[in-house]
Wavefront OBJ file of the C-alpha trace (Angstrom):
o trace
v 8.176 -18.638 12.452
v 8.014 -15.270 14.199
v 4.682 -13.463 13.971
v 4.720 -10.082 12.205
v 4.534 -6.972 14.356
v 2.963 -3.731 13.101
v 4.986 -0.581 13.840
v 4.916 3.077 12.862
v 7.560 3.990 10.315
v 9.147 7.203 9.130
v 11.696 8.717 6.745
v 14.496 6.730 8.400
v 12.878 3.534 7.107
v 13.108 4.508 3.435
v 15.876 1.991 2.633
v 13.756 -0.839 4.040
v 10.689 0.404 2.174
v 12.611 0.471 -1.102
v 13.994 -3.037 -0.487
v 10.472 -4.399 0.078
v 9.133 -2.543 -2.943
v 11.972 -3.835 -5.125
v 11.239 -7.375 -4.036
v 7.445 -7.275 -4.240
v 6.638 -5.167 -7.321
v 7.424 -6.832 -10.633
v 9.077 -4.129 -12.770
v 7.226 -5.311 -15.866
v 4.042 -3.612 -14.560
v 5.432 -0.148 -13.763
v 3.784 0.087 -10.321
v 6.736 0.743 -8.004
v 7.594 4.220 -6.802
v 11.105 5.663 -6.747
v 13.008 6.552 -3.592
v 12.693 10.305 -4.329
v 8.917 9.950 -4.747
v 8.599 8.219 -1.367
v 11.070 10.551 0.354
v 9.209 13.596 -0.953
v 5.854 12.367 0.293
v 6.743 11.013 3.744
v 7.326 14.360 5.483
v 4.087 15.906 4.201
v 1.241 16.577 6.643
v -1.294 13.771 6.824
v 1.078 11.089 5.444
v 2.002 8.048 7.496
v 4.022 4.873 7.063
v 3.243 1.545 8.691
v 5.731 -1.323 8.814
v 5.188 -5.046 9.284
v 8.312 -6.508 10.871
v 9.253 -10.138 11.297
v 12.025 -10.231 13.836
v 14.309 -7.334 12.939
v 13.417 -7.307 9.223
v 10.756 -5.283 7.466
v 8.462 -7.770 5.734
v 6.004 -5.221 4.357
v 4.792 -1.668 4.536
v 1.835 0.571 3.832
v 1.996 4.277 3.046
v -1.137 6.368 3.336
v -2.385 9.919 3.554
v -5.382 11.741 4.968
v -6.922 14.756 3.261
v -9.987 16.172 4.970
v -12.089 13.124 5.896
v -10.734 10.816 3.182
v -7.765 8.481 3.544
v -5.893 7.015 0.609
v -3.754 3.907 0.666
v -0.872 5.014 -1.531
v 1.254 1.869 -1.400
v 1.071 -1.557 0.181
v 3.815 -4.087 -0.419
v 4.891 -7.380 1.147
v 8.130 -9.220 0.438
v 7.528 -12.229 -1.765
v 8.709 -14.707 0.862
v 6.137 -13.282 3.315
v 3.159 -13.185 0.950
v 0.252 -15.488 1.750
v 0.971 -15.318 5.498
v -1.463 -12.570 6.430
v 1.051 -9.695 6.407
v -0.859 -7.769 3.737
v -4.108 -8.172 5.667
v -2.415 -6.955 8.842
v -1.148 -3.861 7.022
v -4.540 -3.212 5.438
v -6.279 -3.601 8.806
v -3.740 -1.183 10.322
v -4.477 1.312 7.520
v -8.223 1.100 8.198
v -7.727 1.515 11.958
v -5.267 4.419 11.586
v -7.559 6.125 9.083
v -10.497 5.837 11.458
v -8.410 7.182 14.347
v -7.415 10.168 12.187
v -11.067 10.954 11.406
v -11.474 9.439 7.934
v -14.996 8.634 6.812
v -14.017 7.142 3.445
v -11.053 5.091 2.205
v -9.614 5.007 -1.315
v -6.899 3.161 -3.190
v -5.790 2.404 -6.715
v -4.504 -0.942 -7.888
v -3.460 -2.372 -11.230
v -6.154 -4.465 -12.830
v -5.054 -8.079 -12.481
v -2.964 -7.482 -9.352
v -3.609 -10.346 -6.920
v -4.089 -7.768 -4.120
v -7.513 -6.939 -5.605
v -8.806 -10.043 -3.784
v -7.424 -8.780 -0.453
v -9.085 -5.406 -0.948
v -12.407 -6.977 -1.979
v -12.435 -9.187 1.128
v -11.876 -6.025 3.199
v -14.996 -4.386 1.776
v -13.494 -2.266 -0.994
v -15.525 -2.017 -4.196
v -14.635 -0.621 -7.579
v -15.771 2.976 -8.041
v -13.732 3.870 -11.104
v -11.094 2.940 -13.636
v -8.113 4.885 -14.954
v -7.435 3.734 -18.468
v -3.823 3.167 -19.513
v -2.522 4.257 -16.097
v 0.493 1.970 -15.646
v 3.243 1.806 -18.260
v 4.998 -1.538 -18.116
v 8.663 -1.990 -18.863
v 7.867 -3.884 -22.068
v 5.594 -1.115 -23.385
v 2.435 -2.862 -22.186
v -0.201 -0.506 -20.750
v -2.398 -1.449 -17.774
v -5.534 0.100 -16.298
v -5.807 1.127 -12.657
v -8.905 0.247 -10.669
v -10.104 2.822 -8.160
v -11.538 1.134 -5.074
v -13.281 2.687 -2.075
v -15.204 1.879 1.082
v -16.658 3.637 4.092
v -15.018 3.558 7.485
v -17.137 1.608 9.986
l 1 2 3 4 5 6 7 8 9 10 11 12 13 14 15 16 17 18 19 20 21 22 23 24 25 26 27 28 29 30 31 32 33 34 35 36 37 38 39 40 41 42 43 44 45 46 47 48 49 50 51 52 53 54 55 56 57 58 59 60 61 62 63 64 65 66 67 68 69 70 71 72 73 74 75 76 77 78 79 80 81 82 83 84 85 86 87 88 89 90 91 92 93 94 95 96 97 98 99 100 101 102 103 104 105 106 107 108 109 110 111 112 113 114 115 116 117 118 119 120 121 122 123 124 125 126 127 128 129 130 131 132 133 134 135 136 137 138 139 140 141 142 143 144 145 146 147 148 149 150 151 152 153 154
């Protein structure tokens, strides 16, 4: 199997981003963003997109932003058939490195409580610093909390 390659992305990659998001986010949890939400954010100052490509296909992506000296991981998604192969870790490591290069001192993210990615973030040094009650509205009417995680940049 071809090893994933990390590349910079941009607005022209929106179709690939949406395909990965559609494959990786279960709609029952209400976590996925819409194409207009992503398209509106990508051109803003301080926002960047990172792609993980296997061959010519996008296997995952991370979208982040920097405000002052704080970077926020807005989205991280990996296609289901690529999960468990280290693609998410590669994208998270790329986010940490890019944040550091851009001058971030602190990193933040939010994740649905119960999302298996919480383990990835914990292994990378993120700890829970808050909770947003009833943040995600699932398709079936179920409500889910968001965990706010943070860590310092080494």
